[in-house]
N, C-alpha and C positions, 0 to 999 in steps of 0.2 A: 110633450114629454120626450118624444123622439129627439128633439133638438137638445134637450137637457142631457140625454144619454150620449149623444154624439159629442157634445161639449165636454162631458166628463171623460169620454174616451180620449179625445184630443188632449185634454189637460193631463190625463194619466200618461199618455205617450210623451208629452213634453216633460213631465216630471221624471220619467224614466231616463230620458235623454240628459236632463240636467243632473240627475244622480250619477249617471255614467261619466259625464264630463267632470263632475266634482271628484269622483274616484280617481280619474286620470290625473287631474290636477294635484290631488293629494299624493299620488304616487310620484309625480315629477318633483314635488316639493320634498318628499322623503329622500329621493335620490340626490337632490341638490344638498340637502341637509347632511347626508352621509359624506359628501365631498367638502362642504364648507365648515362643518362643525370641528373637525380636527385643526383646520387652519385657524379658525377663530380661537379655539382653545390654546393653541401655541402662541398666538398673538397676545391673548390675555395673560398667559404665564410670563411672556417676555416683558410686557408692560408692568406686571406686578414685580418682577425681578428688578427692573429699572427703578421703579418707585422705591423699593426697599433699599437699593444701592444709594440712591439720591438721599434718602432719609438718613442712612448711616453716615454718609459723607457730610451732610449738613450738621448732624449731631457732633461729629468729630471736629468740624471746623468751628462750630460754636464753642465747644469745650476748649479748643486751642485759643480762641479769641478771649474767652473768659480767663484763661491762665495768663495771657499777655496783659490783659487789663488788670488782673490782680497783682501781677508783678510791678506794674507802675504805681499801684496804690500802696504796696507794702513799704514798711519802713526800711527794708534792706535794699531798696532801689538805689539809693545814693551809694551805698557800700559796693553793690554789684557794678555800678557804672564806673566807680573808681578803679575797681579790680580790672574791668575790661580795658580802661584807658591805660593802666599800667602794663597790661599784657600787650596791647598794641604798641606801646612805647618800647617794650623789650624786643618785640619782633622787628621794629624799625632799627633798633640798635644792632641786632644780629645781622640784619641785611647790610647795614653799613660796614660791619666787621667782615662780612663775607666779601663785599665788593672791594674793600681795600686789602684783602689777603690776610688779615690778622687771624680770622677764624681758621683758615686753612693751615697757617703756620702753627697755631696752637694745637690743632688736631694732629698734625704731623709730629709735634713734640710729644704729645701724650702717647701716641702710638709707639714712638721710639723708646720712651721711658718704660712703657708696659712690656715691650719686647726685651729690653735689658733686664727687667725684673724676672721675666720668665727664663732667661738664659742663665741666671745665677744658680 
């Protein structure tokens, strides 16, 4: 029986040592948690913000693509393309008039006429 008592005493001492080590480990984990938790929280918030930004950008892109697709499917497509071609043609004509000096001469004439009207 004495052996059993000694064994229990040794087991109790080992149990106390283990409890103390467990308490020390828990305290260390708690200290590490105090340091790491704010960092992890910031990173989670940053990732969440990025995800929300990407989601908004993807939705905006999809909507823009939907509108472009719809434009090509609409009956006004031919009309709009004709209008754009006319506009580009007018721009090319204006550039040619600017290059050969006609546009500048016309502008000068308009300014002189307007100045004469104001002088009267």
